[in-house]
C-alpha positions, -999 to 999 in steps of 0.1 A, spaced: 0 0 0 30 23 5 41 19 -31 8 29 -48 6 65 -37 23 93 -19 23 93 19 29 123 40 37 130 77 15 152 98 43 179 97 44 177 59 6 181 56 6 209 81 33 227 60 15 221 27 -19 232 42 -4 263 58 -16 254 93 8 278 110 37 273 133 19 267 167 16 229 169 8 223 132 8 185 135 -18 188 163 -45 198 137 -36 168 115 -36 144 145 -70 159 156 -84 151 121 -73 115 126 -89 113 161 -121 127 146 -120 100 119 -118 125 91 -86 108 78 -65 77 86 -28 70 90 -5 40 89 21 39 115 55 29 101 86 28 123 69 50 150 57 76 125 22 82 113 19 84 75 -12 98 58 -22 90 22 -21 120 0 -53 108 -19 -72 113 14 -66 151 12 -83 177 -10 -65 203 -31 -60 224 0 -44 195 19 -75 192 42 -93 159 47 -113 149 16 -149 148 29 -155 114 14 -128 98 36 -149 104 67 -179 88 50 -159 57 40 -145 54 76 -181 58 89 -193 31 65 -165 7 77 -163 17 114 -146 -15 126 -118 -14 100 -83 -6 111 -62 18 91 -42 -10 74 -74 -26 61 -87 8 49 -55 15 31 -56 -19 15 -92 -14 3 -83 20 -12 -54 4 -30 -72 -27 -43 -90 -29 -76 -127 -30 -71 -153 -47 -94 -178 -22 -80 -157 6 -94 -151 -10 -128 -118 -25 -119 -104 8 -106 -89 14 -72 -110 35 -48 -81 59 -44 -81 65 -82 -118 72 -84 -120 94 -52 -108 126 -69 -134 126 -97 -163 105 -84 -163 104 -46 -200 93 -43 -191 61 -62 -163 54 -37 -186 60 -7 -213 37 -23 -187 10 -28 -177 12 8 -213 10 19 -217 -21 -3 -187 -37 13 -202 -30 47 -236 -44 37 -220 -76 23 -200 -81 55 -231 -76 77 -250 -101 55 -221 -126 57 -214 -118 93 
């Protein structure tokens, strides 16, 4: 999942988003705590997928909706889902579709949740 897309630290996001100098990483960490975005921890450092951010380097609104649709999923599973080709999305990866058709990605996540509940 690390090879498929760019990953950023909280400090990098804070810098790109212009969050200021007073505890800039705190805002990014708060986004994670509020389940607006997710991160993978690698060697003691949180890494956030760039596709989960909008053009202003703020959380893409659809990410929170995907996380809400799949509430029990850990960050690693979410990252794998975003990276995996989806038959629901015509063989494209959710991260590839997110930028131009976020509602389809949200619907795909909701379908996964319903399938898991049904098979549960």
